[in-house]
C-alpha positions in Angstrom: -39.6 -64.8 76.6 -37.6 -64.8 73.3 -39.1 -62.8 70.1 -40.1 -64.8 67.2 -37.7 -65.6 64.1 -36.6 -62.6 62.1 -38.4 -62.7 58.5 -36.6 -61.6 55.3 -39.7 -59.9 54.5 -40.4 -57.9 57.3 -41.0 -53.7 57.6 -40.6 -51.6 60.9 -42.6 -49.0 60.5 -41.7 -46.8 58.0 -38.0 -48.8 57.5 -37.9 -51.2 55.1 -36.5 -54.1 55.2 -34.1 -54.1 51.3 -31.9 -57.0 51.9 -29.5 -59.2 53.3 -25.5 -57.5 53.0 -24.0 -60.0 55.4 -23.5 -62.7 56.9 -20.9 -63.8 59.8 -20.4 -66.4 62.1 -22.5 -65.0 65.0 -24.7 -61.7 63.2 -26.6 -60.8 59.9 -26.1 -57.2 59.1 -29.3 -55.7 56.6 -30.0 -52.8 54.9 -33.0 -50.7 56.0 -34.5 -47.8 53.8 -36.9 -45.2 54.9 -40.1 -44.6 52.8 -40.4 -40.8 53.1 -36.1 -39.4 53.6 -34.8 -42.2 52.0 -32.3 -42.5 54.5 -30.4 -46.0 54.3 -28.9 -47.8 57.3 -26.9 -50.9 57.8 -28.1 -53.0 61.0 -26.3 -55.7 62.5 -28.4 -58.4 64.4 -27.3 -60.9 66.4 -27.5 -64.9 65.7 -30.1 -66.7 67.6 -27.8 -68.9 69.7 -24.6 -67.0 70.8 -22.1 -68.5 73.4 -21.3 -66.2 76.2 -17.9 -65.4 74.4 -19.5 -64.1 71.7 -21.7 -62.1 73.9 -19.4 -60.6 75.3 -17.7 -59.9 71.7 -21.0 -58.3 70.3 -21.4 -56.2 73.7 -18.1 -54.8 73.4 -18.1 -53.9 69.5 -21.2 -51.9 70.0 -19.0 -50.5 72.9 -16.0 -49.2 70.9 -18.6 -48.2 67.8 -20.6 -45.8 70.0 -17.1 -43.8 71.0 -15.8 -43.7 67.9 -15.6 -40.8 64.9 -13.3 -40.9 61.9 -14.0 -40.8 58.4 -12.2 -43.8 57.6 -14.0 -46.2 60.3 -17.5 -46.7 59.5 -19.9 -44.6 61.9 -22.5 -45.7 64.3 -26.0 -44.5 64.6 -28.7 -44.2 66.6 -31.4 -47.5 66.1 -34.4 -46.1 65.1 -37.7 -47.0 67.6 -39.5 -49.1 65.1 -36.3 -51.0 64.1 -35.5 -51.5 67.8 -38.2 -54.5 67.8 -36.4 -57.0 65.9 -33.7 -57.6 68.2 -33.3 -61.2 69.5 -32.8 -62.5 72.9 -32.7 -59.2 74.0 -29.4 -58.0 73.0 -28.9 -54.7 71.6 -28.9 -53.8 67.7 -26.0 -52.2 65.9 -27.3 -49.6 63.6 -24.2 -47.5 61.1 -23.8 -46.1 58.4 -24.3 -47.8 54.7 -21.7 -48.2 52.3 -23.3 -48.5 49.1 -19.9 -49.9 46.9 -19.7 -53.2 48.8 -16.4 -54.4 50.3 -13.0 -54.5 49.4 -13.0 -58.4 48.8 -16.0 -57.6 46.0 -13.3 -55.3 44.1 -9.9 -57.6 44.2 -12.6 -60.4 42.9 -13.2 -58.5 39.7 -11.1 -60.2 36.7 -9.2 -57.3 35.8 -7.6 -56.9 39.4 -6.3 -60.1 39.2 -2.9 -58.9 39.4 -3.9 -56.2 41.4 -5.6 -53.1 41.7 -4.6 -49.5 39.7 -1.9 -47.7 41.5 -4.3 -44.8 42.2 -7.1 -47.1 44.3 -3.8 -48.5 45.9 -2.8 -45.1 47.0 -6.4 -44.3 48.3 -6.5 -47.3 49.9 -3.3 -46.1 51.9 -4.6 -43.0 53.3 -7.8 -44.0 54.4 -6.9 -47.8 56.1 -3.7 -46.2 57.1 -5.7 -43.2 59.0 -8.2 -45.2 60.1 -5.2 -47.6 61.7 -3.8 -45.0 63.5 -6.8 -43.6 64.9 -8.1 -46.8 66.6 -4.2 -47.1 68.1 -4.3 -43.1 69.4 -7.9 -44.7 70.9 -5.6 -47.4 72.5 -7.6 -50.2 70.1 -6.8 -53.3 68.2 -8.5 -53.9 65.5 -7.3 -57.6 65.2 -9.4 -58.7 62.2 -7.8 -56.6 59.5 -9.4 -58.2 56.1 -10.6 -57.1 52.6 -13.7 -58.3 54.2 -13.6 -55.7 56.7 -12.7 -53.2 54.6 -15.9 -51.2 52.7 -15.9 -48.3 50.1 -18.7 -45.4 50.6 -18.3 -43.2 47.2 -14.6 -43.7 46.8 -13.6 -43.3 50.8 -12.2 -46.6 52.7 -13.9 -47.2 56.1 -13.5 -50.2 58.5 -15.7 -52.3 59.7 -16.3 -55.1 62.1 -14.7 -54.3 65.9 -15.9 -57.5 66.8 -12.4 -58.6 67.6 -11.2 -55.7 68.9 -9.3 -55.6 71.6 -9.4 -52.0 74.0 -5.7 -52.1 75.1 -7.1 -50.2 78.7 -7.6 -53.9 79.2 -4.2 -54.4 79.0 -1.7 -53.8 76.2 -0.7 -57.8 76.0 -3.3 -59.5 74.9 -3.3 -63.6 74.3 -6.6 -64.8 73.1 -8.2 -64.8 69.5 -10.6 -66.5 67.1 -10.7 -64.7 63.9 -9.8 -65.1 59.8 -6.5 -66.3 59.7 -4.9 -65.7 56.7 -4.5 -62.0 57.0 -3.1 -62.9 60.8 -0.2 -62.1 62.7 1.9 -65.3 63.4 2.0 -64.1 67.1 -1.8 -64.3 67.0 -2.4 -68.1 65.4 0.8 -69.0 67.6 -1.1 -67.4 70.8 1.4 -65.5 72.1 1.5 -62.1 73.3 1.0 -59.5 70.7 0.6 -55.8 70.8 -0.8 -53.2 68.0 2.3 -54.6 65.7 -0.7 -57.0 64.6 -2.9 -54.5 62.8 1.0 -53.5 61.5 1.1 -57.5 59.6 -2.6 -56.9 58.3 -2.5 -54.2 56.6 1.0 -55.1 55.1 -0.6 -58.3 53.9 -3.6 -56.2 52.4 -1.2 -53.6 50.8 0.6 -56.8 49.3 -2.5 -58.0 47.7 -3.9 -55.1 46.5 -0.6 -54.2 44.2 0.5 -57.8 43.2 -3.3 -59.5 43.4 -2.5 -62.2 46.3 -1.4 -62.3 49.6 2.4 -62.3 50.0 3.1 -65.8 51.7 2.5 -68.8 50.2 -1.2 -67.4 49.8 -2.3 -71.3 49.0 -1.6 -72.7 51.9 -3.3 -72.6 55.9 -1.2 -70.0 57.8 -0.6 -73.3 60.1 1.1 -74.6 57.1 3.4 -71.5 55.7 4.2 -70.5 59.1 7.3 -73.1 59.6 8.7 -71.9 55.6 8.0 -68.7 56.0 9.5 -68.3 59.9 13.4 -67.9 58.7 12.6 -65.3 55.8 14.9 -62.4 56.0 14.5 -59.4 57.5 13.4 -57.3 54.2 11.3 -60.2 52.5 8.2 -59.7 51.5 7.1 -62.8 49.4 7.6 -66.4 49.5 6.5 -68.7 46.4 6.8 -72.2 46.3 8.1 -73.6 43.1 7.1 -76.8 40.9 10.0 -78.7 42.8 8.9 -77.7 46.1 11.6 -75.2 46.7 10.3 -72.2 48.5 11.9 -68.6 46.9 11.8 -65.7 49.0 11.6 -62.0 47.6 12.4 -58.7 49.0 10.5 -57.0 45.8 7.3 -56.8 44.6 6.4 -59.2 41.6 5.8 -58.5 37.9 2.8 -58.2 36.8 1.8 -55.3 38.7 0.1 -51.9 37.9 2.7 -49.6 39.9 4.6 -47.0 38.6 8.7 -47.3 38.5 9.2 -44.3 40.9 6.6 -45.5 43.8 7.7 -49.5 43.5 11.0 -49.0 45.9 9.3 -46.8 48.4 6.0 -49.5 48.3 8.6 -51.8 49.1 10.3 -50.4 52.1 6.9 -50.0 53.2 6.1 -53.7 53.3 10.1 -54.3 54.6 8.7 -52.7 57.9 5.2 -53.7 57.9 6.1 -57.5 56.8 9.2 -58.3 59.5 8.4 -61.8 61.0 9.7 -60.2 64.2 6.5 -58.1 66.3 9.2 -55.6 68.1 10.7 -55.0 64.9 7.8 -54.8 62.9 6.5 -51.4 61.7 10.1 -50.1 63.0 11.2 -47.5 65.4 8.5 -44.6 67.1 9.7 -41.4 66.4 10.3 -39.6 69.4 9.0 -36.0 68.5 6.2 -37.4 66.4 5.2 -40.1 68.4 4.4 -42.5 65.0 6.5 -46.0 64.3 8.6 -45.8 61.3 6.5 -47.8 59.2 3.9 -44.7 58.9 6.4 -42.0 58.4 7.0 -44.2 55.3 3.4 -44.2 54.1 3.3 -40.6 54.8 6.0 -39.7 52.6 4.5 -42.2 49.6 1.3 -40.1 50.0 3.2 -37.1 50.2 5.3 -37.4 46.8 4.3 -35.6 44.0 4.9 -37.4 40.9 4.3 -36.5 37.4 3.7 -39.1 34.7 4.3 -38.3 31.1 3.1 -40.6 28.2 5.7 -40.7 25.1 2.9 -40.4 22.4 5.9 -41.0 19.7 6.6 -45.1 21.7 3.7 -45.3 23.9 5.5 -45.4 26.8 4.9 -44.1 30.6 7.7 -42.0 32.1 7.4 -41.5 35.6 9.1 -38.2 37.6 9.0 -37.3 41.3 9.0 -33.6 41.6 11.2 -31.5 44.0 9.8 -28.6 45.8 9.0 -25.7 43.6 10.6 -27.7 40.5 10.2 -26.1 37.3 8.4 -27.0 33.8 11.6 -26.6 32.5 13.9 -28.1 34.6 11.3 -31.2 34.5 11.5 -31.1 30.5 15.3 -30.9 30.8 14.6 -34.5 32.9 12.1 -35.3 29.4 14.8 -34.7 27.3 17.4 -36.8 29.1 14.8 -39.7 29.1 12.8 -39.6 26.1 15.7 -38.2 23.8 13.3 -35.4 22.6 14.5 -32.2 22.7 12.7 -29.5 24.7 12.3 -27.3 21.9 10.1 -29.8 20.1 8.5 -31.0 23.7 4.3 -30.7 23.6 3.1 -31.4 27.1 -1.1 -31.4 26.7 -3.3 -32.0 29.2 -6.2 -34.3 28.4 -8.2 -31.5 27.8 -5.8 -30.3 25.3 -4.6 -27.3 27.4 -1.0 -27.0 26.7 1.2 -26.8 30.3 1.9 -23.1 31.2 6.0 -22.3 30.9 5.5 -19.8 33.6 4.0 -22.3 36.3 6.1 -24.7 38.2 6.0 -28.5 37.1 3.3 -29.5 40.1 1.1 -28.1 37.4 0.3 -31.4 36.3 0.3 -33.2 39.4 -3.5 -34.0 40.5 -3.1 -34.8 44.3 -0.5 -37.4 43.7 -3.1 -40.1 43.1 -1.1 -42.2 40.8 -0.6 -42.1 36.8 -4.0 -44.0 35.6 -6.0 -41.5 37.3 -4.1 -38.5 35.4 -1.5 -38.3 33.1 0.2 -36.1 30.7 1.0 -36.5 27.1 4.1 -35.9 25.2 4.0 -35.2 21.4 7.1 -34.3 19.7 6.5 -31.0 17.3 9.3 -31.9 15.2 6.9 -34.7 13.6 3.5 -34.8 12.1 3.8 -38.3 11.3 4.0 -40.8 14.5 5.1 -44.6 13.2 3.9 -45.6 16.7 4.7 -48.9 18.5 3.4 -51.5 17.0 4.7 -54.8 18.9 2.7 -54.8 22.2 3.6 -55.2 25.5 6.1 -58.3 26.7 4.6 -61.0 28.0 5.2 -62.2 31.7 7.2 -65.2 31.7 4.6 -67.6 32.6 2.2 -66.7 30.3 5.1 -67.1 28.1 5.4 -70.2 28.6 1.6 -71.1 28.3 1.7 -69.4 25.2 4.8 -71.2 23.7 3.1 -74.6 25.3 -0.2 -74.5 25.3 -1.0 -78.3 25.7 1.2 -78.4 28.9 -1.1 -80.0 32.2 0.1 -77.7 35.0 -1.6 -78.1 38.3 -4.9 -75.9 39.1 -3.0 -73.6 41.7 -0.8 -73.0 39.2 -3.0 -73.1 36.3 -5.2 -70.2 38.3 -2.3 -68.0 39.0 -0.9 -68.4 35.5 -4.5 -67.7 34.2 -5.1 -64.9 36.0 -1.7 -63.1 34.6 -3.0 -63.5 31.3 -6.4 -61.7 31.9 -3.9 -58.9 33.3 -2.3 -59.1 30.6 -5.2 -58.6 28.5 -6.5 -56.0 30.5 -3.0 -54.3 30.3 -3.6 -54.4 26.4 -6.8 -52.5 26.8 -5.5 -49.7 29.0 -2.7 -49.2 27.1 -4.6 -49.2 24.2 -6.9 -46.5 25.9 -4.5 -44.3 27.5 -3.3 -43.6 23.4 -6.8 -43.4 22.8 -7.3 -40.7 25.3 -3.8 -39.0 23.8 -4.8 -38.8 20.4 -8.4 -37.2 22.1 -5.8 -34.9 23.7 -4.2 -34.3 20.5 -8.1 -33.4 18.7 -8.8 -31.1 21.4 -5.6 -29.3 20.6 -6.7 -29.3 17.6 -10.1 -27.5 17.7 -8.0 -24.8 20.1 -6.3 -23.7 17.2 -9.0 -24.0 14.8 -11.1 -21.8 16.9 -8.0 -19.1 16.7 -7.6 -19.7 13.4 -10.9 -18.7 13.0 -11.0 -15.6 15.0 -7.6 -14.5 12.9 -9.4 -15.2 10.1 -12.5 -13.5 10.8 -10.1 -10.5 11.4 -8.2 -10.4 8.3 -12.1 -11.0 6.6 -13.0 -8.2 8.2 -9.9 -6.0 7.3 -9.7 -7.1 3.6 -13.8 -6.3 3.1 -12.6 -2.8 4.7 -9.7 -2.3 2.5 -12.0 -3.6 -0.8 -14.7 -1.0 -0.1 -11.6 1.6 0.1 -9.8 0.6 -3.0 -12.9 0.5 -5.0 -14.4 4.0 -4.2 -10.4 5.0 -4.9 -10.9 3.0 -8.0 -13.8 4.5 -9.0 -12.5 7.9 -8.3 -9.1 8.0 -9.6 -10.6 6.4 -12.8 -12.8 9.3 -13.4 -10.0 11.7 -12.4 -7.8 9.9 -15.7 -10.3 10.2 -17.6 -10.7 14.0 -16.6 -7.2 15.1 -16.2 -4.7 14.0 -18.7 -2.8 17.1 -17.8 -2.7 16.4 -13.9 0.2 14.4 -14.5 2.3 18.0 -14.7 1.4 18.8 -11.0 0.7 15.8 -9.1 1.2 11.2 -9.2 1.5 10.2 -12.9 -1.5 8.3 -13.6 0.8 5.1 -14.2 1.4 5.4 -10.8 -1.7 5.4 -9.5 -2.7 2.5 -11.3 0.6 0.2 -9.8 -0.4 1.8 -6.8 -4.4 0.2 -7.0 -3.4 -3.0 -8.7 -0.8 -4.0 -6.2 -3.7 -3.5 -3.4 -5.7 -5.4 -5.5 -3.3 -8.3 -5.2 -3.8 -8.1 -1.4 -7.3 -8.6 -1.7 -6.8 -12.0 -3.8 -4.1 -13.1 -1.4 -6.7 -12.6 1.2 -8.9 -14.7 -0.5 -7.2 -17.3 -1.6 -6.1 -17.9 1.7 -9.4 -18.0 3.3 -10.2 -20.8 0.3 -7.0 -23.1 2.3 -8.7 -22.0 6.0 -12.2 -23.4 4.7 -10.4 -26.4 3.3 -8.7 -27.1 6.5 -11.9 -26.7 8.2 -13.1 -29.7 6.1 -10.5 -31.5 6.9 -11.3 -31.0 10.5 -14.9 -32.2 10.6 -13.7 -35.4 9.0 -11.2 -35.9 11.6 -13.6 -35.4 14.2 -16.2 -37.6 12.3 -14.1 -40.4 11.9 -15.4 -43.9 13.1 -11.8 -44.8 14.2 -12.4 -42.2 17.6 -15.2 -44.5 18.9 -14.3 -47.2 21.5 -13.4 -50.9 20.5 -15.0 -53.4 22.3 -12.9 -56.1 24.3 -14.3 -60.2 23.9 -12.7 -63.0 25.1 -13.4 -66.2 24.4 -11.0 -73.3 29.4 -7.8 -75.5 29.3 -4.4 -73.3 28.4 -4.8 -73.3 24.7 -8.2 -71.1 24.6 -6.4 -68.3 26.8 -3.5 -68.7 24.0 -6.3 -68.2 21.4 -7.3 -65.1 23.5 -4.0 -63.6 24.5 -3.0 -63.8 20.3 -6.8 -62.6 19.1 -5.7 -59.4 21.4 -2.5 -59.3 20.2 -3.7 -59.4 16.6 -6.4 -56.8 17.1 -4.2 -54.5 19.4 -1.6 -54.5 15.9 -4.7 -53.4 13.8 -6.4 -50.6 16.1 -2.5 -49.2 17.3 -2.0 -48.7 13.7 -5.8 -47.2 12.8 -4.4 -45.2 16.0 -1.4 -43.6 14.8 -2.9 -43.2 11.3 -5.7 -40.8 12.7 -2.9 -39.2 15.2 -1.1 -38.4 12.3 -3.7 -36.5 10.0 -4.6 -34.9 13.5 -0.8 -33.2 14.3 -0.8 -32.7 10.1 -3.8 -30.7 10.4 -2.3 -29.0 13.4 1.2 -27.9 11.6 -1.0 -26.8 8.7 -2.7 -24.3 11.1 0.8 -23.4 13.1 2.2 -22.8 9.6 -1.0 -20.6 8.8 -0.4 -18.1 11.9 2.5 -16.3 10.2 0.7 -16.0 6.4 -2.2 -14.9 7.9 -0.3 -12.2 10.3 1.5 -11.0 7.4 -1.4 -10.6 5.8 -2.6 -8.9 8.2 -0.3 -6.4 8.6 -0.1 -6.2 4.9 -3.6 -5.2 4.4 -3.0 -3.0 7.6 0.0 -0.9 5.4 -2.6 -1.1 1.8 -5.2 0.6 4.0 -2.8 3.2 5.0 -1.8 3.7 1.3 -5.1 3.6 -0.1 -5.6 6.1 2.6 -2.5 8.3 2.2 -2.9 8.1 -1.8 -6.8 9.6 -1.3 -5.1 12.1 0.9 -2.2 12.9 -1.7 -5.4 12.6 -4.3 -7.3 15.2 -2.6 -3.8 17.6 -2.0 -3.7 17.6 -5.8 -7.0 18.8 -6.2 -6.9 21.2 -3.6 -3.5 22.2 -5.7 -4.9 22.2 -8.8 -8.1 24.4 -7.5 -5.4 27.0 -6.2 -3.6 27.2 -10.0 -7.2 26.9 -11.1 -8.4 30.1 -9.2 -4.6 32.6 -9.3 -5.1 32.2 -13.2 -9.2 32.9 -13.4 -8.4 36.0 -11.3 -5.1 37.1 -13.3 -7.4 36.9 -16.4 -10.3 38.1 -14.7 -8.3 41.4 -13.6 -6.8 41.9 -17.3 -10.3 41.4 -18.7 -11.2 44.0 -16.0 -8.1 46.4 -17.8 -9.5 45.7 -21.2 -12.9 44.8 -21.2 -14.6 46.9 -17.7 -18.1 46.6 -18.8 -17.4 42.8 -17.9 -19.1 43.1 -14.0 -19.3 39.2 -13.1 -17.3 37.3 -11.2 -15.1 34.6 -13.1 -17.0 31.9 -14.8 -14.6 29.0 -14.1 -13.8 29.6 -10.1 -18.3 29.9 -9.6 -18.2 26.6 -11.4 -15.1 25.2 -9.3 -16.5 26.5 -5.8 -19.4 24.5 -7.3 -18.3 21.0 -8.0 -15.7 18.7 -5.9 -13.8 17.6 -9.2 -12.2 19.4 -11.9 -12.5 19.3 -15.8 -8.8 20.4 -16.5 -10.1 19.3 -20.3 -11.8 22.0 -20.7 -10.1 25.0 -23.3 -9.2 28.0 -20.9 -10.9 31.2 -22.1 -8.5 32.7 -24.7 -6.8 35.4 -23.4 -6.2 38.8 -25.5 -3.1 39.0 -27.7 -2.0 41.2 -24.8 -2.2 38.9 -22.1 0.3 36.7 -23.9 2.7 39.9 -24.7 1.9 41.4 -20.9 2.4 37.5 -19.1 5.5 37.1 -21.3 4.1 33.9 -23.1 
């Protein structure tokens, strides 16, 4: 007895039906979520009427899914008992992990991807899908229906789904029956010829090409039955065929422009595609390595993924330079290569990470490589330290040939197929301008963060300098009051110690050092204000993009974008020049602050030496005074024996810290002068 039709609002116990995820030729996929745990499951359920052949496919898919376990192949889950009740025609359900980001077709359909994905996304696809395909082949399974709709994304991981057309090679290595999506099929499949695992190479290569350029490689506007006869005679290294307006088919061994791949990666990608898109299934994929047991195409793929490529944005020209690093290459070696390509001498190169931190010259060049996953995900910014004013590149990137044609002749009528392609390139061009600006904006932000780091160091230096200067000022004030008092009282100290003129001159020099500190402090505070203004600049906010359908409207959008680009680039480079000028001011201040710090320390030491010398003079004078008074006391003792008290001067000196040499000495008796010879 058949069960009632499945209803869209049907819930199963604690499992709530959220939405229908997809609908295929013989099955629907629904999303269920558990009320308490929030666990999500993708449940695949057969449609009501299935042919015996499709029932076999369904059973085979469940069998295959249950025995697979790989991060890049969607995982089968146990079907909860509450959900099993919705199965139709007694055919089992297939529960799978839910991949929340949708399929690859959804990604490719975004307007910004009409000329291919970003390089980092292409590399991620190569890694994930390549690994999944190798896993299937190692388990003797051919997928046979690889296409963007059967690649889903969970977080940042690609997973292969829909093994309904998969063939278990244990049933025989040559398969002759297939009904599937023809656009991505290897030629031998839609020609109903025997096939092997190399059919997956063709499908994978077709996907790689489309993800790199935005369209399929061979006459993508035609059905396979139509293009097969035209492409059959392509060269062994041809990876693309396009039909010109005159009907002529043009082949190419290279990836077409525009695309988002860096120059360093292009050649390797073309080599990979030349192996995967060979027409002859025997030659497709290349020879199998007897040691690794891997076909040449997967070895090339691994070489691509293991490449260490650093991407440098030259902020003086807005050009991205890519360099493949050799193992353990030093940063200095990389800088020499940068100098050869950019003409910026090594001594004038400043390489900043996006955090504003300079690359460490003690570490290898690989410090600026992030998993080797594309220049769009990580870039290093190159600045020329010999310049503080950047004029910038005020001319936009070069227009693709087809886009340039419609710009020159906006009213020209083009076939819809051609118009769609040209418009796609135009949209890609505008998105490229936005990306150019975004990279420059990030470079300007890195410069700003670097400036703030310098400013932090400057503040630390300034605080240190200010602390030392305050200590010096306190000592100078004390020394000044002490020496002034001494100079007032000891006009005759010149005979015994340092002169008053010398004392005053030394004190005045030290006072000038304190004044220099105040002047530097004023400069630093003014520079702080400049930096705050740079941070507050409204320019630092991102600008939105607008696009206003015949070619004239598209041309208008292109022209407006280019004009806006000119303006924002001028503003950006004006702001960047202010940042670099402020940074140079800070750099110039550092040696002055260091010199002032040394001067303050010298002055501090001089003051202490002068104070010690002053104390030494004091005790020297005290000694002279005491000796003089002792001699006077002895004379008085001889001539005035009735005087019993201690010398008054010595008593007074012992109770005071300062001498008053201007006070008159007790006059010696006339005979004393004679006795002392005075």
